[in-house]
N, C-alpha and C positions, 0 to 999 in steps of 0.2 A: 689221339684226338684232343681236341681242347673244348672243353664244354664251359660255357659259362652261364651262370644260373642267374637270372635277374628277379629278384624276390621284393615282395612289399605288399602293402594293404591293397584294396581292390581302388581301381582309379589311379593309382599312383603313375600311371605312364610305363607299365613294363613292356608291353607290345610295344608300344611307339618308340621306345628306346632299342627294343630288342632288333625291329626293322632297319633302325637307322645303324645300328650297330653292323647287322646284316650287310649292308651297302657297303661299308667299310672293310669288312672283313670277307664277305664272301660266304660266310658260316650260315649252314640250314637254321630256322629258327622253328623251334617246338613249343606251340603256342598251347599253353596252359588247356585251355578250352577245346583245344582237338581230341584230347582223351575224355576230357568232361562230356562232350557232346556223345561221343562213342559209347560209353558205359550207360549214360542217360539215356540213350536208346532201348535200352534192356531194364536196366534198374534204379529203382527209387533213390535219390540223393541221401536219403535219410537210412538207408540199408547199410551193415557194414561190409557187404559184398562189393558195393558200389566204390568205397575207397580202396579197398582193397586190388579190384581191378585197375584203378587208374594208375596205382602206383608200379604195378605189376607191368602195363603197357608199357608207360613211362621208361621203367628201368629196361623193357626189354629192347624199345627203340635205341635206348642209348648204348646199350650192350651190343647190339647189332652192327650199329653205325661205328662204334670201335671196332671192332672186328673186321668190317668193311675198309678199314683205314678213311673214313668220313674225316677230313682235316679238324673240322671243328662245327660245332652246334651251340646253339643259344635256346637255353629252356626259361621260360616264364614261370613262376608260381606265387601264390601266397603261402607263406611259410607261417604256421600256427605253432607259438611255441610250445613244446611238451608234446605235442601231438604230431609232428613230422619228423621226428628226431630221428627214428628209424629209418624213414625214407632218406634223411641227408646220408647217414652212414652207408645205406646199401648204395645209393648213388656214386658216392666216392669210392667205395668198393668197387662198382661196376667199372667207373671208368679209369682207374688206378690199374685194375685187373687188365686192363686193355692198353696198359702204357701210356696214359692217358692224365691229363691235367684237370682239375676242376677249379674255377675260378667265380667266386661268389660276389654279387653286387647288389647291395642293398639301397632300394631307391625310398625316400620319403618325401615327404610334402605335408604343407600345411592343411590342416582338418578343413578350413573353410574352401581351401582350393581342391582338396579332394573331393569336397560335396559338389563344387562345379563342375569337374569333369566327370561324374558319377553319372549325370544326366547330358552328357554328349551322345548325340546319334548314333556316332558310331560303334559305342558299346551296345548297343541292342540288337545289331545285326550279329554278334557273336555269342548273343545268349548271356553275356555278363551282367551281374549285380547294376540295375539303374535306379533303385528305388531308395531315395536317401532314408526312409525309415527304416527298409531292411537293411540297410548298410550301418545304421547306428546300432541295431540290435547285435548284426554280426559282430562287430568292433567291440561291444559291449562285452560278449561272452568269449570272445579268442583275443588272444595275446598276439596280434599281426604287425604291430610297429617296430618289435624289439629285432635287433640282429641274431642272427643264428648263433647259439654259443660256442659251437662246437668247432667252428671254421672262421678263418680271416676273412672279411668282407669288404670290399671297397664302398663307401656309403657316401651317397650322392644325393643330397636335397634337392630334388629339381623342381621345387616350387616356382621359382622363376627361369629356370634353366633349360633351354629347348632341348629336344630330345638328340637332334644332331650334336650340341656340345657334350651331354653327357656320355654320347657313345664314343666322342673322341677321348674322354678322359678315361673312359674304361679301356680304351684300345693302346693308349698311352700307359697308363699304370700297369696294366699285364703285358703290356710289349706285345700286341696280337698282332 
């Protein structure tokens, strides 16, 4: 199995690029908020158990997909430097343990464009962060703009790059 992990700050366009990449590859999309919505139906976001369960369900889905010989998946994620290191390590171990490969894609975007995208109506229907004040508070407290240090990532600044073009770059770079 090939797993493409598209990561970056909120509103950078991870899901939009993932959907375009899925059109080109046929890979299934594991949208970040699917696990969040599931766990949030029972646990408060501020609890430690909330984040443990999200990681658990994501890893379990990836593991079973690998065992079932799913050819490829795309996962979206906001990676918080220092906080998500163990998850990244476990994710790589899970995929590689199923004879798969993980390809990381870091999306970045100008801060003004992020704030514009943040209030797009499509974000609200997925329960995503849509408040500029909460966004500013979140990014001031968490390092979400940096590349993941323990992996090689394809970096794409999609401030002015359409999602379809970003997806094409991913396909070409990783020969998907």
